[in-house]
Backbone as CSV, one residue per row, in Angstrom:
resi,resn,N_x,N_y,N_z,CA_x,CA_y,CA_z,C_x,C_y,C_z
1,MET,23.745,137.754,42.680,23.982,137.600,44.101,25.177,136.666,44.267
2,ASN,26.046,137.021,45.208,27.256,136.238,45.386,27.821,136.465,46.797
3,GLN,28.994,135.909,47.046,29.621,136.030,48.353,29.908,137.496,48.697
4,GLU,30.246,138.284,47.708,30.540,139.702,47.950,29.319,140.433,48.525
5,VAL,28.136,140.114,48.017,26.911,140.714,48.537,26.700,140.288,49.984
6,ALA,26.893,138.997,50.268,26.753,138.511,51.646,27.741,139.223,52.571
7,ASP,28.961,139.394,52.115,29.977,140.074,52.918,29.588,141.518,53.212
8,GLN,29.056,142.210,52.215,28.647,143.608,52.398,27.525,143.733,53.432
9,ILE,26.544,142.838,53.356,25.435,142.870,54.313,25.957,142.592,55.721
10,ALA,26.833,141.605,55.854,27.384,141.258,57.172,28.189,142.424,57.744
11,GLU,28.975,143.084,56.912,29.762,144.235,57.372,28.851,145.355,57.857
12,GLU,27.789,145.602,57.120,26.841,146.656,57.519,26.186,146.320,58.859
13,PHE,25.764,145.063,59.031,25.142,144.641,60.287,26.111,144.804,61.454
14,LYS,27.365,144.397,61.255,28.360,144.540,62.320,28.606,146.010,62.633
15,ARG,28.644,146.848,61.628,28.862,148.278,61.841,27.717,148.887,62.692
16,ILE,26.482,148.427,62.429,25.325,148.938,63.156,25.275,148.404,64.590
17,THR,25.561,147.110,64.754,25.318,146.451,66.042,26.581,146.101,66.828
18,GLY,27.690,145.973,66.152,28.903,145.478,66.809,28.928,143.965,66.960
19,ILE,27.931,143.278,66.426,27.815,141.826,66.549,28.474,141.153,65.349
20,GLU,29.327,140.172,65.642,29.999,139.388,64.594,28.989,138.539,63.831
21,VAL,29.182,138.451,62.532,28.319,137.661,61.654,29.178,136.706,60.846
22,SER,28.725,135.465,60.755,29.345,134.500,59.848,28.421,134.421,58.641
23,GLN,28.936,134.684,57.456,28.098,134.701,56.271,28.678,133.777,55.207
24,SER,27.774,133.187,54.428,28.232,132.357,53.317,27.218,132.390,52.194
25,PHE,27.748,132.234,50.992,26.932,132.134,49.789,27.166,130.750,49.213
26,MET,26.078,130.036,48.946,26.158,128.702,48.361,25.491,128.753,46.986
27,GLY,26.265,128.536,45.959,25.695,128.517,44.618,24.774,127.319,44.447
28,ASN,24.085,127.251,43.329,23.210,126.116,43.081,24.025,124.886,42.752
29,GLY,23.388,123.741,42.816,24.062,122.474,42.548,24.767,121.963,43.791
30,PRO,25.908,121.298,43.620,26.609,120.692,44.773,26.985,121.692,45.870
31,ALA,27.181,122.957,45.508,27.531,123.974,46.516,26.367,124.296,47.443
32,HIS,25.147,124.009,47.020,23.967,124.313,47.823,23.803,123.217,48.880
33,SER,24.441,123.442,50.003,24.437,122.486,51.110,24.265,123.239,52.423
34,PRO,23.014,123.428,52.864,22.770,124.215,54.074,23.521,123.669,55.287
35,THR,23.958,124.602,56.120,24.608,124.208,57.361,23.546,123.779,58.375
36,SER,23.983,123.244,59.478,23.074,122.949,60.600,23.134,124.131,61.545
37,LEU,21.997,124.475,62.095,21.947,125.565,63.058,22.402,125.013,64.416
38,GLN,23.549,125.448,64.851,24.154,124.935,66.070,23.547,125.570,67.322
39,HIS,23.706,124.898,68.451,23.203,125.375,69.736,23.788,126.766,70.029
40,GLY,22.952,127.679,70.477,23.399,129.014,70.826,23.496,129.970,69.643
41,MET,23.096,129.501,68.462,23.176,130.327,67.263,21.784,130.569,66.695
42,CYS,21.664,131.619,65.936,20.448,131.891,65.182,20.900,132.494,63.848
43,GLY,19.978,132.582,62.910,20.427,133.072,61.624,19.332,133.476,60.676
44,VAL,19.777,134.008,59.567,18.924,134.441,58.475,19.399,133.738,57.213
45,TYR,18.458,133.281,56.406,18.778,132.607,55.151,18.008,133.284,54.024
46,ALA,18.528,133.134,52.813,17.846,133.677,51.629,17.994,132.682,50.494
47,PHE,16.938,132.571,49.689,16.942,131.726,48.497,16.918,132.615,47.269
48,MET,17.818,132.331,46.314,17.965,133.163,45.134,18.215,132.325,43.889
49,ALA,18.011,132.951,42.745,18.441,132.418,41.453,18.808,133.617,40.599
50,GLY,20.040,133.650,40.135,20.507,134.808,39.368,20.428,136.055,40.213
51,GLU,19.797,137.067,39.694,19.654,138.339,40.426,18.344,138.419,41.201
52,HIS,17.578,137.340,41.200,16.289,137.338,41.880,16.407,136.690,43.255
53,CYS,15.927,137.364,44.270,15.792,136.782,45.589,14.320,136.437,45.770
54,PHE,14.051,135.238,46.260,12.670,134.787,46.406,12.187,134.824,47.843
55,LYS,13.014,134.409,48.772,12.560,134.311,50.150,13.712,134.576,51.091
56,VAL,13.413,135.328,52.149,14.345,135.573,53.249,13.618,135.166,54.516
57,GLY,14.294,134.428,55.359,13.677,134.006,56.612,14.690,133.959,57.726
58,LYS,14.184,133.705,58.915,15.057,133.628,60.082,14.723,132.380,60.882
59,ALA,15.694,131.959,61.644,15.498,130.806,62.521,16.260,131.054,63.816
60,GLY,15.566,130.853,64.897,16.176,130.993,66.207,16.452,129.646,66.821
61,PRO,16.848,129.633,68.078,17.218,128.373,68.722,16.075,127.356,68.808
62,LYS,14.840,127.809,68.722,13.703,126.891,68.795,13.111,126.575,67.436
63,SER,13.762,126.978,66.369,13.209,126.741,65.019,14.257,126.181,64.069
64,LYS,15.023,125.208,64.531,16.079,124.621,63.702,15.536,123.963,62.438
65,ALA,14.342,123.363,62.517,13.779,122.728,61.315,13.510,123.759,60.232
66,ARG,13.142,124.986,60.613,12.920,126.049,59.632,14.237,126.321,58.898
67,TRP,15.338,126.291,59.608,16.653,126.524,59.006,17.072,125.355,58.118
68,ASN,16.883,124.152,58.623,17.452,122.966,57.986,16.597,122.332,56.889
69,SER,15.276,122.321,57.042,14.506,121.489,56.117,13.190,122.061,55.603
70,HIS,12.506,122.924,56.316,11.170,123.357,55.909,11.099,123.931,54.501
71,HIS,12.121,124.615,54.059,12.068,125.267,52.745,12.453,124.354,51.597
72,TYR,12.666,123.089,51.903,13.033,122.138,50.861,11.947,121.092,50.632
73,ASN,10.888,121.139,51.418,9.855,120.111,51.342,8.479,120.733,51.218
74,LEU,7.658,120.137,50.386,6.271,120.565,50.252,5.482,119.860,51.343
75,ASP,5.056,120.636,52.311,4.421,120.105,53.503,3.218,121.002,53.814
76,GLU,2.061,120.407,53.944,0.837,121.192,54.143,0.773,121.874,55.504
77,THR,1.497,121.362,56.502,1.349,121.882,57.868,2.278,123.036,58.198
78,THR,3.349,123.233,57.450,4.320,124.289,57.748,3.956,125.550,56.962
79,PRO,3.750,126.663,57.671,3.391,127.893,56.962,4.580,128.533,56.263
80,SER,4.309,129.251,55.209,5.273,130.120,54.528,6.608,129.471,54.206
81,THR,6.561,128.469,53.335,7.795,127.806,52.900,8.076,128.146,51.431
82,MET,9.304,127.895,51.033,9.683,128.152,49.641,8.808,127.342,48.671
83,PRO,8.620,126.027,48.873,7.760,125.275,47.952,6.325,125.831,47.871
84,LYS,5.743,126.209,49.017,4.386,126.759,48.986,4.348,128.081,48.230
85,SER,5.358,128.894,48.396,5.411,130.173,47.668,5.525,129.935,46.171
86,ILE,6.317,128.943,45.774,6.469,128.628,44.346,5.126,128.168,43.778
87,ILE,4.461,127.251,44.467,3.171,126.728,43.997,2.153,127.858,43.867
88,LYS,2.087,128.705,44.898,1.097,129.795,44.927,1.362,130.859,43.861
89,ASN,2.636,131.043,43.515,3.039,132.112,42.584,3.791,131.566,41.382
90,LYS,3.340,130.433,40.856,4.096,129.715,39.834,4.365,130.557,38.583
91,ALA,3.391,131.285,38.103,3.598,132.089,36.882,4.663,133.152,37.121
92,ARG,4.584,133.818,38.243,5.580,134.847,38.573,6.965,134.224,38.748
93,PHE,7.014,133.070,39.388,8.275,132.363,39.609,8.916,131.973,38.285
94,LYS,8.125,131.436,37.374,8.658,130.980,36.090,9.266,132.125,35.284
95,ARG,8.752,133.323,35.429,9.301,134.482,34.699,10.748,134.778,35.093
96,CYS,11.184,134.262,36.219,12.561,134.498,36.692,13.535,133.452,36.171
97,PHE,13.048,132.504,35.400,13.888,131.421,34.877,13.764,131.348,33.363
98,ALA,14.775,130.771,32.740,14.756,130.548,31.298,13.589,129.625,30.933
99,GLU,13.061,129.814,29.748,11.899,129.042,29.319,12.121,127.529,29.392
100,GLU,13.341,127.090,29.175,13.594,125.642,29.235,13.417,125.069,30.640
101,LYS,13.326,125.887,31.665,13.086,125.426,33.049,11.607,125.385,33.388
102,HIS,10.749,125.954,32.564,9.333,126.075,32.893,8.644,124.723,33.072
103,ARG,8.957,123.763,32.226,8.325,122.442,32.357,8.728,121.797,33.685
104,GLU,10.008,121.902,34.057,10.459,121.356,35.351,9.686,122.004,36.494
105,ILE,9.496,123.320,36.419,8.773,124.035,37.466,7.330,123.556,37.536
106,ASP,6.715,123.355,36.384,5.327,122.861,36.344,5.210,121.459,36.955
107,GLU,6.278,120.677,36.900,6.245,119.303,37.381,6.754,119.126,38.809
108,LEU,6.984,120.225,39.518,7.464,120.127,40.904,6.401,119.478,41.798
109,ASN,6.861,118.582,42.677,5.961,117.888,43.593,6.731,117.499,44.855
110,LYS,6.071,116.832,45.793,6.704,116.467,47.074,8.003,115.686,46.891
111,GLU,8.057,114.861,45.870,9.223,113.997,45.686,10.431,114.732,45.099
112,ASN,10.220,115.777,44.314,11.364,116.372,43.631,11.692,117.822,44.033
113,PHE,10.916,118.406,44.952,11.155,119.796,45.315,12.557,120.026,45.880
114,GLN,12.955,119.208,46.822,14.252,119.420,47.479,15.398,119.410,46.459
115,ARG,15.442,118.419,45.621,16.520,118.328,44.641,16.467,119.521,43.677
116,TRP,15.266,119.881,43.231,15.151,120.986,42.283,15.647,122.299,42.903
117,ILE,15.250,122.581,44.126,15.694,123.813,44.793,17.216,123.832,44.901
118,LYS,17.803,122.737,45.342,19.258,122.695,45.494,19.965,122.801,44.139
119,ASP,19.400,122.199,43.100,20.028,122.226,41.783,19.886,123.574,41.071
120,ASN,18.825,124.330,41.392,18.517,125.510,40.620,18.534,126.843,41.382
121,MET,18.692,126.773,42.680,18.687,127.990,43.485,19.933,128.042,44.363
122,SER,20.350,129.248,44.668,21.467,129.426,45.590,20.892,129.839,46.956
123,ARG,21.742,129.785,47.962,21.328,130.108,49.313,22.391,130.988,49.948
124,MET,21.946,131.950,50.713,22.844,132.809,51.488,22.493,132.577,52.953
125,GLU,23.516,132.450,53.800,23.289,132.254,55.229,24.069,133.297,56.036
126,PHE,23.435,133.778,57.092,24.035,134.716,58.029,23.806,134.155,59.430
127,LEU,24.859,133.889,60.152,24.751,133.325,61.506,25.282,134.282,62.546
128,ILE,24.546,134.413,63.651,24.997,135.203,64.791,24.723,134.410,66.059
129,GLU,25.413,134.783,67.138,25.102,134.174,68.432,23.724,134.640,68.870
130,ASP,22.989,133.744,69.485,21.659,134.092,70.003,21.821,135.124,71.111
131,GLN,21.174,136.262,70.968,21.264,137.351,71.940,20.220,137.208,73.035
132,GLY,19.299,136.255,72.886,18.311,135.982,73.912,17.040,136.804,73.817
133,ASP,17.013,137.837,72.975,15.810,138.661,72.908,15.202,138.752,71.509
134,GLY,15.890,138.283,70.487,15.372,138.288,69.131,15.557,139.604,68.369
135,PHE,15.937,140.679,69.049,16.041,141.975,68.364,17.137,141.988,67.312
136,ALA,18.301,141.461,67.634,19.396,141.444,66.665,19.018,140.588,65.453
137,LEU,18.395,139.441,65.717,17.978,138.563,64.622,16.937,139.252,63.738
138,ASN,15.989,139.945,64.338,14.978,140.685,63.568,15.638,141.765,62.707
139,LEU,16.610,142.467,63.263,17.308,143.505,62.509,18.094,142.888,61.350
140,LEU,18.761,141.773,61.613,19.520,141.106,60.551,18.588,140.670,59.429
141,GLU,17.453,140.090,59.761,16.499,139.680,58.730,16.017,140.889,57.925
142,ALA,15.686,141.974,58.615,15.207,143.178,57.926,16.292,143.742,57.005
143,LEU,17.541,143.707,57.451,18.642,144.213,56.634,18.832,143.360,55.374
144,VAL,18.752,142.057,55.518,18.863,141.168,54.354,17.693,141.400,53.410
145,GLN,16.481,141.524,53.948,15.328,141.798,53.101,15.480,143.134,52.372
146,TYR,15.961,144.141,53.075,16.142,145.459,52.474,17.090,145.388,51.275
147,HIS,18.194,144.673,51.435,19.188,144.598,50.361,18.779,143.667,49.226
148,LEU,18.124,142.555,49.531,17.841,141.544,48.505,16.450,141.657,47.895
149,LYS,15.544,142.370,48.540,14.189,142.608,48.012,13.507,141.297,47.575
150,PRO,13.234,140.384,48.510,12.657,139.094,48.137,11.262,139.224,47.531
151,ILE,11.038,138.472,46.481,9.773,138.489,45.754,8.629,137.915,46.579
152,PHE,8.903,136.854,47.343,7.854,136.172,48.100,7.802,136.651,49.559
153,GLU,7.893,137.925,49.779,7.762,138.487,51.119,6.805,139.660,51.044
154,GLY,6.178,139.942,52.148,5.324,141.121,52.218,3.880,140.815,51.943
155,ARG,3.118,141.833,51.802,1.658,141.714,51.645,1.286,141.118,50.307
156,GLY,0.257,140.296,50.371,-0.321,139.735,49.144,0.486,138.633,48.507
157,VAL,1.473,138.095,49.214,2.292,137.029,48.625,2.026,135.728,49.366
């Protein structure tokens, strides 16, 4: 997964809807620096490592914390976050990483989740203007899910 994939998805969305999309790919490590969801904008994000996509989600004008922080912290009150998906599906998650990463994954906790995700996973972001009805955002999320096939989405996950 890379910037070219993000560009292709954005082009397809614009072709279907006529809506401009700002897209970016952030590699793991220092490049993994999520943007802030600005007023009047909404977006779709994806978490990946190598060729594996783990989670795709969306955030609208009333869910900025979902965009900015929920997927980096192990928090019992927030539903369907990246850390919770990792904990729930740890064996499956570990199969997507080299064996030398397995001990780190086993030792993930509230204190080190954020750093580990940023150091070991990449992020893709797609931003559009809020259309006021959620339909364009739902379509964008579905299109990203269709192309990236996230492991931690759908039934039974």
